[in-house]
py3Dmol code that shows the C-alpha trace and the ligand (Angstrom):
import py3Dmol

protein = """\
ATOM      1  CA  MET A   1      -0.826  16.874 101.124  1.00  0.00           C
ATOM      2  CA  PHE A   2      -0.986  13.932 103.217  1.00  0.00           C
ATOM      3  CA  SER A   3      -4.030  13.673 105.530  1.00  0.00           C
ATOM      4  CA  GLY A   4      -5.234  11.786 108.416  1.00  0.00           C
ATOM      5  CA  TYR A   5      -1.839  10.785 109.512  1.00  0.00           C
ATOM      6  CA  HIS A   6      -2.048  12.480 112.889  1.00  0.00           C
ATOM      7  CA  HIS A   7      -4.950   9.809 113.665  1.00  0.00           C
ATOM      8  CA  HIS A   8      -2.063   7.178 114.218  1.00  0.00           C
ATOM      9  CA  PRO A   9       0.934   8.895 115.813  1.00  0.00           C
ATOM     10  CA  ILE A  10       3.921   6.823 116.196  1.00  0.00           C
ATOM     11  CA  VAL A  11       6.483   6.914 119.035  1.00  0.00           C
ATOM     12  CA  ALA A  12       9.878   6.640 117.551  1.00  0.00           C
ATOM     13  CA  ILE A  13      13.341   7.301 118.502  1.00  0.00           C
ATOM     14  CA  TYR A  14      16.770   8.109 116.805  1.00  0.00           C
ATOM     15  CA  TYR A  15      18.995   5.039 116.330  1.00  0.00           C
ATOM     16  CA  TYR A  16      22.449   5.691 115.364  1.00  0.00           C
ATOM     17  CA  PRO A  17      24.314   2.286 114.874  1.00  0.00           C
ATOM     18  CA  ASN A  18      27.946   1.870 114.219  1.00  0.00           C
ATOM     19  CA  PRO A  19      28.364  -1.100 111.883  1.00  0.00           C
ATOM     20  CA  GLU A  20      31.974  -1.022 112.211  1.00  0.00           C
ATOM     21  CA  LYS A  21      31.901  -1.245 116.167  1.00  0.00           C
ATOM     22  CA  TRP A  22      28.501  -2.978 117.077  1.00  0.00           C
ATOM     23  CA  ASP A  23      27.936  -6.643 116.034  1.00  0.00           C
ATOM     24  CA  HIS A  24      24.441  -7.951 114.883  1.00  0.00           C
ATOM     25  CA  ALA A  25      23.922  -9.299 118.395  1.00  0.00           C
ATOM     26  CA  GLN A  26      24.319  -5.735 119.674  1.00  0.00           C
ATOM     27  CA  VAL A  27      21.844  -4.141 117.153  1.00  0.00           C
ATOM     28  CA  ALA A  28      19.499  -7.105 117.773  1.00  0.00           C
ATOM     29  CA  ARG A  29      19.747  -6.273 121.640  1.00  0.00           C
ATOM     30  CA  ASP A  30      19.019  -2.824 120.910  1.00  0.00           C
ATOM     31  CA  LEU A  31      16.051  -3.336 118.910  1.00  0.00           C
ATOM     32  CA  ALA A  32      14.469  -5.708 121.389  1.00  0.00           C
ATOM     33  CA  GLU A  33      14.861  -3.128 124.054  1.00  0.00           C
ATOM     34  CA  ILE A  34      13.437  -0.639 121.755  1.00  0.00           C
ATOM     35  CA  VAL A  35      10.398  -2.791 121.220  1.00  0.00           C
ATOM     36  CA  GLY A  36       9.961  -3.688 124.799  1.00  0.00           C
ATOM     37  CA  ALA A  37       9.680   0.087 125.679  1.00  0.00           C
ATOM     38  CA  GLN A  38       6.735   0.128 123.229  1.00  0.00           C
ATOM     39  CA  ILE A  39       8.236   2.280 120.785  1.00  0.00           C
ATOM     40  CA  GLN A  40       6.968   1.882 117.283  1.00  0.00           C
ATOM     41  CA  ALA A  41       9.495   2.933 114.949  1.00  0.00           C
ATOM     42  CA  ILE A  42      13.154   3.940 114.578  1.00  0.00           C
ATOM     43  CA  TRP A  43      14.484   6.785 112.736  1.00  0.00           C
ATOM     44  CA  LEU A  44      17.644   5.199 111.476  1.00  0.00           C
ATOM     45  CA  PHE A  45      20.868   6.892 110.489  1.00  0.00           C
ATOM     46  CA  PHE A  46      21.817   4.752 107.632  1.00  0.00           C
ATOM     47  CA  ASP A  47      24.867   6.657 106.265  1.00  0.00           C
ATOM     48  CA  PRO A  48      27.315   4.690 108.341  1.00  0.00           C
ATOM     49  CA  PHE A  49      26.522   1.535 106.656  1.00  0.00           C
ATOM     50  CA  TYR A  50      27.336   2.857 103.293  1.00  0.00           C
ATOM     51  CA  ASP A  51      30.579   4.759 104.641  1.00  0.00           C
ATOM     52  CA  HIS A  52      31.617   1.485 105.883  1.00  0.00           C
ATOM     53  CA  ALA A  53      30.062  -0.586 102.802  1.00  0.00           C
ATOM     54  CA  ALA A  54      28.071  -2.854 104.996  1.00  0.00           C
ATOM     55  CA  PRO A  55      24.700  -3.249 102.968  1.00  0.00           C
ATOM     56  CA  ASP A  56      24.345  -6.769 104.272  1.00  0.00           C
ATOM     57  CA  ARG A  57      24.350  -5.520 107.819  1.00  0.00           C
ATOM     58  CA  LEU A  58      21.741  -2.910 106.851  1.00  0.00           C
ATOM     59  CA  ARG A  59      19.311  -5.524 105.392  1.00  0.00           C
ATOM     60  CA  GLU A  60      19.767  -7.585 108.721  1.00  0.00           C
ATOM     61  CA  LEU A  61      18.666  -4.623 110.587  1.00  0.00           C
ATOM     62  CA  LEU A  62      15.677  -3.913 108.565  1.00  0.00           C
ATOM     63  CA  ASP A  63      14.749  -7.728 108.496  1.00  0.00           C
ATOM     64  CA  ASP A  64      15.141  -7.559 112.368  1.00  0.00           C
ATOM     65  CA  ALA A  65      13.054  -4.484 112.514  1.00  0.00           C
ATOM     66  CA  GLN A  66      10.412  -6.151 110.420  1.00  0.00           C
ATOM     67  CA  ARG A  67      10.358  -9.460 112.624  1.00  0.00           C
ATOM     68  CA  LEU A  68       9.771  -7.245 115.490  1.00  0.00           C
ATOM     69  CA  GLY A  69       7.190  -5.054 113.893  1.00  0.00           C
ATOM     70  CA  LEU A  70       9.434  -2.045 114.141  1.00  0.00           C
ATOM     71  CA  GLU A  71       9.107   0.504 111.383  1.00  0.00           C
ATOM     72  CA  VAL A  72      12.034   2.270 110.012  1.00  0.00           C
ATOM     73  CA  VAL A  73      12.220   5.725 108.868  1.00  0.00           C
ATOM     74  CA  PRO A  74      15.771   6.283 107.074  1.00  0.00           C
ATOM     75  CA  VAL A  75      17.571   9.460 107.984  1.00  0.00           C
ATOM     76  CA  LEU A  76      19.730  11.241 105.502  1.00  0.00           C
ATOM     77  CA  GLY A  77      22.587  12.513 107.611  1.00  0.00           C
ATOM     78  CA  GLN A  78      26.497  12.751 107.542  1.00  0.00           C
ATOM     79  CA  PHE A  79      26.751  12.067 103.817  1.00  0.00           C
ATOM     80  CA  LEU A  80      30.064  13.834 103.703  1.00  0.00           C
ATOM     81  CA  GLN A  81      32.977  14.782 105.992  1.00  0.00           C
ATOM     82  CA  LEU A  82      34.326  18.362 105.857  1.00  0.00           C
ATOM     83  CA  ALA A  83      37.885  17.024 106.122  1.00  0.00           C
ATOM     84  CA  GLU A  84      37.547  15.137 102.841  1.00  0.00           C
ATOM     85  CA  HIS A  85      35.511  17.837 101.201  1.00  0.00           C
ATOM     86  CA  PRO A  86      36.859  21.206 102.294  1.00  0.00           C
ATOM     87  CA  GLU A  87      35.931  22.799  99.172  1.00  0.00           C
ATOM     88  CA  VAL A  88      32.114  22.806 100.135  1.00  0.00           C
ATOM     89  CA  LYS A  89      32.833  24.867 103.375  1.00  0.00           C
ATOM     90  CA  ILE A  90      30.456  27.803 103.881  1.00  0.00           C
ATOM     91  CA  VAL A  91      31.847  31.350 103.214  1.00  0.00           C
ATOM     92  CA  ASN A  92      31.089  33.689 105.896  1.00  0.00           C
ATOM     93  CA  ALA A  93      30.327  37.509 105.459  1.00  0.00           C
ATOM     94  CA  ASP A  94      34.088  38.144 106.821  1.00  0.00           C
ATOM     95  CA  GLY A  95      35.689  35.709 104.544  1.00  0.00           C
ATOM     96  CA  THR A  96      36.266  33.041 106.997  1.00  0.00           C
ATOM     97  CA  THR A  97      34.742  29.627 106.210  1.00  0.00           C
ATOM     98  CA  SER A  98      32.730  27.105 108.250  1.00  0.00           C
ATOM     99  CA  ASP A  99      35.668  24.749 109.507  1.00  0.00           C
ATOM    100  CA  ASP A 100      34.013  22.936 112.544  1.00  0.00           C
ATOM    101  CA  PRO A 101      32.493  19.686 111.256  1.00  0.00           C
ATOM    102  CA  ARG A 102      30.490  19.080 114.606  1.00  0.00           C
ATOM    103  CA  PHE A 103      26.615  19.497 114.443  1.00  0.00           C
ATOM    104  CA  TRP A 104      26.211  18.332 110.843  1.00  0.00           C
ATOM    105  CA  ASN A 105      28.113  20.888 109.306  1.00  0.00           C
ATOM    106  CA  MET A 106      27.992  19.695 105.631  1.00  0.00           C
ATOM    107  CA  GLY A 107      29.102  22.963 103.966  1.00  0.00           C
ATOM    108  CA  CYS A 108      27.014  25.054 101.501  1.00  0.00           C
ATOM    109  CA  PHE A 109      23.848  23.355 100.107  1.00  0.00           C
ATOM    110  CA  ARG A 110      24.203  25.027  97.014  1.00  0.00           C
ATOM    111  CA  HIS A 111      27.671  23.256  96.367  1.00  0.00           C
ATOM    112  CA  PRO A 112      27.366  20.789  93.603  1.00  0.00           C
ATOM    113  CA  LYS A 113      29.389  18.410  95.624  1.00  0.00           C
ATOM    114  CA  VAL A 114      27.008  18.630  98.431  1.00  0.00           C
ATOM    115  CA  VAL A 115      23.924  18.004  96.254  1.00  0.00           C
ATOM    116  CA  GLU A 116      25.935  15.200  94.510  1.00  0.00           C
ATOM    117  CA  LEU A 117      26.685  13.176  97.506  1.00  0.00           C
ATOM    118  CA  ALA A 118      23.522  13.575  99.149  1.00  0.00           C
ATOM    119  CA  THR A 119      21.554  12.754  96.309  1.00  0.00           C
ATOM    120  CA  ALA A 120      23.744   9.633  95.724  1.00  0.00           C
ATOM    121  CA  ARG A 121      23.160   8.544  99.055  1.00  0.00           C
ATOM    122  CA  ALA A 122      19.439   8.908  99.090  1.00  0.00           C
ATOM    123  CA  VAL A 123      19.198   7.381  95.784  1.00  0.00           C
ATOM    124  CA  GLY A 124      21.279   4.610  96.943  1.00  0.00           C
ATOM    125  CA  PHE A 125      19.159   3.676  99.839  1.00  0.00           C
ATOM    126  CA  LEU A 126      15.872   3.690  97.905  1.00  0.00           C
ATOM    127  CA  ARG A 127      17.381   1.758  95.255  1.00  0.00           C
ATOM    128  CA  ASP A 128      18.804  -0.916  97.534  1.00  0.00           C
ATOM    129  CA  PHE A 129      15.849  -0.983 100.289  1.00  0.00           C
ATOM    130  CA  GLY A 130      13.033   1.231  99.126  1.00  0.00           C
ATOM    131  CA  SER A 131      10.697  -1.747  98.651  1.00  0.00           C
ATOM    132  CA  HIS A 132      11.713  -3.276 102.140  1.00  0.00           C
ATOM    133  CA  PRO A 133       8.617  -3.863 104.143  1.00  0.00           C
ATOM    134  CA  ALA A 134      10.094  -2.484 107.391  1.00  0.00           C
ATOM    135  CA  LEU A 135      10.015   1.016 106.043  1.00  0.00           C
ATOM    136  CA  TYR A 136       7.450   3.520 107.392  1.00  0.00           C
ATOM    137  CA  ARG A 137       5.218   4.701 104.754  1.00  0.00           C
ATOM    138  CA  LEU A 138       2.572   7.486 104.092  1.00  0.00           C
ATOM    139  CA  GLU A 139       0.005   6.539 101.276  1.00  0.00           C
ATOM    140  CA  GLY A 140       2.255   3.645 100.281  1.00  0.00           C
ATOM    141  CA  LYS A 141       5.561   5.760  99.903  1.00  0.00           C
ATOM    142  CA  PRO A 142       8.345   5.276 102.093  1.00  0.00           C
ATOM    143  CA  VAL A 143       9.247   8.174 104.265  1.00  0.00           C
ATOM    144  CA  MET A 144      12.910   9.524 104.529  1.00  0.00           C
ATOM    145  CA  SER A 145      13.946  12.173 106.936  1.00  0.00           C
ATOM    146  CA  PHE A 146      16.666  14.468 106.642  1.00  0.00           C
ATOM    147  CA  VAL A 147      18.704  15.666 109.789  1.00  0.00           C
ATOM    148  CA  HIS A 148      16.942  18.527 111.794  1.00  0.00           C
ATOM    149  CA  GLU A 149      20.102  20.572 111.572  1.00  0.00           C
ATOM    150  CA  THR A 150      19.472  21.464 107.935  1.00  0.00           C
ATOM    151  CA  TYR A 151      20.433  24.925 108.124  1.00  0.00           C
ATOM    152  CA  TYR A 152      23.870  26.761 107.600  1.00  0.00           C
ATOM    153  CA  ARG A 153      25.978  25.542 110.458  1.00  0.00           C
ATOM    154  CA  ASN A 154      29.049  27.993 110.469  1.00  0.00           C
ATOM    155  CA  SER A 155      29.760  27.837 114.103  1.00  0.00           C
ATOM    156  CA  VAL A 156      29.072  25.788 117.283  1.00  0.00           C
ATOM    157  CA  PRO A 157      27.794  28.474 119.629  1.00  0.00           C
ATOM    158  CA  GLU A 158      26.770  25.655 122.008  1.00  0.00           C
ATOM    159  CA  PHE A 159      30.577  24.642 122.593  1.00  0.00           C
ATOM    160  CA  GLY A 160      31.737  28.240 122.788  1.00  0.00           C
ATOM    161  CA  GLY A 161      31.987  29.051 119.249  1.00  0.00           C
ATOM    162  CA  LYS A 162      30.822  32.599 117.695  1.00  0.00           C
ATOM    163  CA  ALA A 163      27.038  33.150 117.117  1.00  0.00           C
ATOM    164  CA  MET A 164      26.298  31.569 113.725  1.00  0.00           C
ATOM    165  CA  GLN A 165      26.005  33.710 110.616  1.00  0.00           C
ATOM    166  CA  PRO A 166      22.912  34.178 108.491  1.00  0.00           C
ATOM    167  CA  SER A 167      24.265  33.488 105.158  1.00  0.00           C
ATOM    168  CA  CYS A 168      26.936  32.076 102.689  1.00  0.00           C
ATOM    169  CA  TYR A 169      29.036  34.057 100.260  1.00  0.00           C
ATOM    170  CA  CYS A 170      30.376  31.264  98.264  1.00  0.00           C
ATOM    171  CA  GLU A 171      30.543  31.588  94.325  1.00  0.00           C
ATOM    172  CA  HIS A 172      27.418  29.270  94.153  1.00  0.00           C
ATOM    173  CA  CYS A 173      25.560  31.482  96.717  1.00  0.00           C
ATOM    174  CA  GLN A 174      26.743  34.530  94.694  1.00  0.00           C
ATOM    175  CA  ALA A 175      25.538  33.075  91.542  1.00  0.00           C
ATOM    176  CA  ALA A 176      22.165  32.176  92.955  1.00  0.00           C
ATOM    177  CA  PHE A 177      21.601  35.805  94.200  1.00  0.00           C
ATOM    178  CA  ARG A 178      22.143  36.951  90.721  1.00  0.00           C
ATOM    179  CA  ASP A 179      19.453  34.634  89.480  1.00  0.00           C
ATOM    180  CA  TYR A 180      17.246  35.697  92.420  1.00  0.00           C
ATOM    181  CA  LEU A 181      17.622  39.465  91.553  1.00  0.00           C
ATOM    182  CA  ALA A 182      16.811  38.904  87.747  1.00  0.00           C
ATOM    183  CA  ARG A 183      13.589  36.719  88.904  1.00  0.00           C
ATOM    184  CA  HIS A 184      12.583  39.601  90.946  1.00  0.00           C
ATOM    185  CA  GLY A 185      13.206  42.447  88.432  1.00  0.00           C
ATOM    186  CA  LEU A 186      16.016  43.785  90.168  1.00  0.00           C
ATOM    187  CA  ASN A 187      19.594  44.823  89.300  1.00  0.00           C
ATOM    188  CA  PRO A 188      21.338  41.439  88.819  1.00  0.00           C
ATOM    189  CA  ALA A 189      24.685  43.119  89.304  1.00  0.00           C
ATOM    190  CA  ALA A 190      24.029  44.199  93.020  1.00  0.00           C
ATOM    191  CA  VAL A 191      26.591  42.774  95.362  1.00  0.00           C
ATOM    192  CA  PRO A 192      25.498  40.641  97.982  1.00  0.00           C
ATOM    193  CA  PRO A 193      25.436  42.813 100.994  1.00  0.00           C
ATOM    194  CA  ARG A 194      27.598  42.158 104.126  1.00  0.00           C
ATOM    195  CA  ASP A 195      25.350  43.915 106.734  1.00  0.00           C
ATOM    196  CA  ALA A 196      21.909  45.222 107.052  1.00  0.00           C
ATOM    197  CA  SER A 197      22.840  48.888 106.189  1.00  0.00           C
ATOM    198  CA  ASP A 198      20.754  48.588 103.125  1.00  0.00           C
ATOM    199  CA  PRO A 199      17.561  46.788 104.730  1.00  0.00           C
ATOM    200  CA  VAL A 200      15.813  46.122 101.418  1.00  0.00           C
ATOM    201  CA  LEU A 201      18.708  44.667  99.548  1.00  0.00           C
ATOM    202  CA  TRP A 202      19.544  42.714 102.928  1.00  0.00           C
ATOM    203  CA  GLN A 203      16.032  41.322 102.980  1.00  0.00           C
ATOM    204  CA  HIS A 204      16.398  40.193  99.415  1.00  0.00           C
ATOM    205  CA  TRP A 205      19.642  38.593 100.409  1.00  0.00           C
ATOM    206  CA  GLN A 206      18.207  36.784 103.519  1.00  0.00           C
ATOM    207  CA  ASN A 207      14.952  35.644 101.188  1.00  0.00           C
ATOM    208  CA  CYS A 208      17.506  34.256  98.439  1.00  0.00           C
ATOM    209  CA  HIS A 209      19.591  32.475 101.219  1.00  0.00           C
ATOM    210  CA  ALA A 210      16.203  30.938 102.385  1.00  0.00           C
ATOM    211  CA  GLU A 211      15.762  29.335  99.173  1.00  0.00           C
ATOM    212  CA  ALA A 212      18.913  27.222  99.504  1.00  0.00           C
ATOM    213  CA  ILE A 213      17.599  24.349 101.545  1.00  0.00           C
ATOM    214  CA  PRO A 214      14.110  23.845 100.175  1.00  0.00           C
ATOM    215  CA  ALA A 215      15.783  23.706  96.465  1.00  0.00           C
ATOM    216  CA  PHE A 216      18.354  21.281  97.829  1.00  0.00           C
ATOM    217  CA  LEU A 217      15.755  19.129  99.238  1.00  0.00           C
ATOM    218  CA  THR A 218      13.375  19.381  96.078  1.00  0.00           C
ATOM    219  CA  PHE A 219      16.102  18.107  93.889  1.00  0.00           C
ATOM    220  CA  THR A 220      17.164  15.330  96.266  1.00  0.00           C
ATOM    221  CA  ARG A 221      13.450  14.171  96.654  1.00  0.00           C
ATOM    222  CA  ARG A 222      12.952  14.311  92.730  1.00  0.00           C
ATOM    223  CA  ARG A 223      16.074  12.335  92.312  1.00  0.00           C
ATOM    224  CA  GLY A 224      14.908   9.850  95.056  1.00  0.00           C
ATOM    225  CA  SER A 225      11.542   9.593  93.821  1.00  0.00           C
ATOM    226  CA  ARG A 226      12.774   8.176  90.338  1.00  0.00           C
ATOM    227  CA  SER A 227      14.984   5.614  92.096  1.00  0.00           C
ATOM    228  CA  THR A 228      12.028   4.277  94.440  1.00  0.00           C
ATOM    229  CA  PRO A 229      10.930   0.684  93.389  1.00  0.00           C
ATOM    230  CA  ALA A 230       7.337   0.871  91.774  1.00  0.00           C
ATOM    231  CA  THR A 231       6.392  -1.915  94.333  1.00  0.00           C
ATOM    232  CA  THR A 232       6.296   0.664  97.105  1.00  0.00           C
ATOM    233  CA  GLY A 233       3.369   2.326  95.601  1.00  0.00           C
ATOM    234  CA  GLY A 234       4.516   5.068  93.337  1.00  0.00           C
ATOM    235  CA  ALA A 235       6.868   8.019  93.563  1.00  0.00           C
ATOM    236  CA  TRP A 236       8.432   9.138  96.632  1.00  0.00           C
ATOM    237  CA  GLU A 237       7.803  12.721  96.206  1.00  0.00           C
ATOM    238  CA  PRO A 238       6.975  14.450  92.885  1.00  0.00           C
TER     239      PRO A 238
END
"""
ligand_1 = """\
1
ZN
Zn 27.159 28.961 99.450
"""
view = py3Dmol.view(width=600, height=400)
view.addModel(protein, "pdb")
view.setStyle({"model": 0}, {"cartoon": {"style": "trace"}})
view.addModel(ligand_1, "xyz")
view.setStyle({"model": 1}, {"stick": {}})
view.zoomTo()
view.show()
């Protein structure tokens, strides 16, 4: 566990540049404005630079940030689009799927394609830029953020959609539930409940669901750790 970091709080903002529409001069102006506002760091959504195969632009941005004394926390954001990977959609209790791509709906975090793409993106950044001096570090290790909407986005109630549903019934989540039941000495043949009429089984189903994102992040961290250059001071996270 890190300690003492609260003695040096940072003031940071999210920054989501579009390398396809914004030229280097625009980014440089933005960074200068950010520094002028006495902001110390940016949380940088770096996915667009990979989506548009613009690693040189990303390096320019990091170099500019370093010159300005601005620290950078890379944010792993929208590493896939549902339109391109509809197979990853969350399966709701009523059999419908999470079709709305807004608000970081990246599908089921247990789907192998989601894990593969997220890991490749995190590993790619750390491989390419993990030793860049502009990166914000704790105990010598670069910090990477994952978007805060790291839960199952199966609707957009903010824009009039239905209330979000608490779980996913895809084949991968059903398999995970069988494993969960076996691990807990329960009947692995129990079918995932669709409602809370059996409150004990429902609680187990919810507990199992709650393991999905931590497991996804743990896996991604381990892969990223192996790809972090040794010059950064060691593993990203064990
Ligand atoms: Zn699922």
